[in-house]
C-alpha positions, -999 to +999 in steps of 0.1 A: +049+347-061+017+345-041+001+377-030+004+386+007-020+409+025+003+427+048-026+443+067-038+408+076-002+398+085-001+426+111-037+422+121-047+458+113-072+476+091-061+492+058-069+526+073-045+522+102-020+550+107+017+547+110+014+546+148-010+517+147+013+499+122+043+503+145+023+492+176+010+461+158+045+452+146+061+456+180+034+434+196+040+406+171+077+410+170+079+404+207+058+373+203+078+358+173+114+372+178+136+341+174+156+349+205+126+346+228+098+328+209+090+291+214+070+289+182+083+264+157+079+289+128+091+319+148+118+329+124+096+328+093+068+346+111+093+373+122+106+378+087+070+380+074+060+407+098+093+424+091+083+425+054+049+439+063+063+466+086+090+476+061+063+484+035+034+497+055+056+520+076+069+537+045+045+562+029+057+557-007+060+519-006+026+517+011+010+538-016+024+515-043+014+484-023-021+497-018-025+502-056-013+466-063-035+452-035-066+470-047-060+456-082-054+421-069-085+421-047-107+434-075-094+409-100-096+380-075-131+389-065-142+390-101-126+357-109-140+340-078-175+353-085-173+340-120-161+306-111-181+299-080-210+323-082-200+338-049-213+371-037-191+401-041-189+405-003-169+374+003-136+378+021-106+381-002-086+354+018-111+328+006-106+337-031-084+320-056-051+336-065-047+352-099-014+345-117-013+379-135-020+398-103+006+376-084+032+385-111+023+422-107+028+419-070+061+400-075+073+428-098+063+454-072+080+435-044+111+431-064+112+468-071+114+474-033+137+446-022+160+443-052+160+434-089+154+397-091+152+389-054+119+375-042+118+389-007+132+375+025+132+339+014+167+344-002+158+330-036+174+347-065+179+342-103+212+350-119+197+347-154+164+360-169+149+331-190+125+356-207+152+378-221+157+379-259+187+362-276+204+395-283+203+403-246+222+372-236+259+370-227+284+365-255+306+335-255+334+353-237+312+373-213+317+371-175+286+357-157+260+380-144+265+397-110+237+391-086+226+413-058+201+402-031+188+417+001+202+400+032+182+405+064+202+407+097+190+409+133+206+437+152+220+412+177+238+394+149+258+425+139+278+426+171+300+396+163+313+378+133+284+356+121+283+325+099+250+325+081+235+304+054+226+318+020+203+300-005+194+311-040+188+298-074+209+303-106+192+299-140+209+293-173+202+277-207+216+243-215+229+232-249+193+227-261+182+262-251+162+250-221+163+269-189+178+249-161+177+259-125+206+253-102+199+257-064+229+270-046+237+272-009+266+289+008+279+296+043+289+332+045+309+349+072+293+383+079+318+405+098+309+423+130+299+459+125+282+456+092+259+486+085+224+488+071+227+490+033+263+478+032+272+454+003+293+423+008+309+409-023+314+371-028+336+368-058+327+341-084+294+331-067+271+348-092+259+337-126+280+312-146+303+326-173+303+314-209+331+290-220+362+301-200+348+334-188+347+341-151+316+336-130+298+367-119+299+379-083+272+377-056+265+409-036+247+407-003+230+440+006+227+441+044+192+451+056+185+453+093+153+435+103+131+458+124+135+452+161+106+450+185+123+472+211+150+493+195+148+521+169+180+526+149+196+560+142+230+554+125+250+535+152+228+547+180+197+529+194+167+543+211+144+524+234+111+538+249+110+533+287+076+535+303+077+549+338+049+556+363+043+592+376+056+582+411+088+567+395+094+599+376+090+621+407+108+599+432+134+582+409+139+545+406+159+517+390+146+496+361+159+465+344+167+477+309+171+453+279+200+459+256+213+439+226+237+419+249+214+414+280+198+434+307+214+462+328+202+483+357+192+519+347+189+546+373+161+570+365+167+603+384+141+620+406+119+646+388+124+631+354+103+644+326+084+625+298+105+628+266+138+630+286+166+609+271+192+590+292+224+580+274+239+545+280+274+547+264+286+519+243+254+499+242+245+507+206+255+491+173+291+483+165+310+500+137+345+493+123+360+518+147+337+521+177+303+513+192+273+536+193+252+545+223+218+534+236+193+562+245+165+555+269+135+577+260+113+582+291+076+580+287+054+587+317+023+565+317-006+565+341-028+535+351-056+529+326-080+527+355-077+542+390-088+516+415-110+526+444-081+522+469-059+547+451-084+573+441-083+591+475-045+593+473-047+609+438-073+633+451-052+642+481-022+648+458-042+671+436-054+691+465-020+695+482+002+700+452+005+735+437+021+723+404+004+737+373+014+719+341-001+747+320+014+777+338+032+788+307-001+794+289-007+825+310+026+841+303 
């Protein structure tokens, strides 16, 4: 598995905080989301930035990743300097990959996304070719069960979805050689699947010995991060930017949902941080559908143009509102 620099994927510095990670992800997710993007490689790009966000937004995973990344960059820099006489200041992206470091990264990535699953590319081995003879299945053993992470877009969870699954089974032949068998399936994912739910596909795992049954394949559902919505159980939250005058006077905005746009009425005198509930526009469960919450965020123009400055000045002079009045109490 080749090393991926997730900071480069998101276009951020290694010192970036969680807020910057989220902002970078959302910007790229809007650009490459398969539902709206015209890029040929949109789905692969979206999955890649989803991987990056899943790791860099989690403090524990990020700390582990940073350790592996540091080791990889040091080793790659040392190898490249030795082979090409390059200076130590050259960019890591121009350096040659190191197999040992790649393997360490693969081990790290597998520890996050599942035991033999190599990330979002849906490749998976049902047999470890490096295991010792005493660790192999006996002649009458059932085949190995396989579990792999299975990414789902939030929109896909609202209806029954037929999705392709591709993975690789490995086993030894009569001569003891490891043979790879690519396998592809079409799997019906029922509506309302939840994050972390496991779907069992009987007999689709590792091959059994002699007349023993094959193992089972388990798909562990993992929601792909969405560019607009945050998930809280079955409920969704979307941040809705509003101008100061919209907050004071009230307005109607075109609000995106998982099933299309709706008109949202923002009442007069709304406050930043106020949540408006849209019933039944969240994620589907086996029994009911969650809600969508619009989180209002009052934003001001980055620059006040010359034409509007007098109006802001007049407002400040005529309005008696003191946002810090509670400080004096």
